[in-house]
N, C-alpha and C positions, 0 to 999 in steps of 0.2 A: 725191017721191023715195022709192024703195023701201028696204027694210031693208039691202040690200047697199051701196047708195049712202051711206046714213047711216053704216054701219060704216066704209066707206073714208074718209069725211070725218072721223069721230072719230079714226081711226088716223093720219090726216095731221097732226092737231094735237098728237099726242103727241111728247115729246122722244125722242131716241135711247135714253136710259136707260130710259124707260118702255116703249118698244117692245121692248127687249131683255128686260126683266123679264116682260112679257106673253108674248113668244115662248118664253122659257125655261119658263114655267108650262105652256104648251101642249105643249112637247116632252116634259115629264115624263109627261103624260097619253097622248101618242101613241106615243112610242118605248118599247117594252117590252124591247128588248135593251140591257143596261147598257153594253156597249161602244159602240154607236152613240150612245147618249145622252151618255156622257162625251166622246166625240170631238166631237160636235156642240156641246156646251157649251164645250169648249176653243176651237173655231173662233169661236164667238160672243164669248167673252171676249177673244180676240185681236183681233177686229174692233173691239170697244169700246175697247180700249187703243190701237189704231192711229188710231181716230177722234179720241180725245183728244190723242194726240201730234201729229196733223196740225193740229188747231186751234191747239195751242200754237206749232207751227212757223209757221203763218200769222200769228199775232199778232206773233211776233218779226220775221218778214219785213216785215209792215206797219210796225212801229216803225222798222226800219232804213231802209226805202225812204222813209218820210215824213221821217225825220230828215235824210236826204241830199237831200231835195227832188227826188228822181229821178222819183217817180211820185206824183201826188195820189191819196190813198186815201180812199174814202168808204164808209160803211156799217159793219156790224159783222161780224166773222169768226164770232163765236159764234152769231149769229142766221142765218148763212148768206147774208147780203145784201151781203157785201163785194165791191167792184168795184175793179179796178185799171185805170186808164186811162193811156195813154201821154202825154196832155196834158190 
């Protein structure tokens, strides 16, 4: 495996928070226009907040559906392996 493949594999194993932190560090080095940098950082912060809110919503949905016995739920929302099956 070449260096690019190793880099992709390493990035794939990082959490969202680690990826955002890494990406933000690279943006500071690459974007020299303060307006573009602050706009991009706002978008990344919004994405991070929406990701967390989505996970919380899925956890609540899982709890409600499993308590109503409507849909058996397996896996973990936070690990990204949650599956909802109709039966």
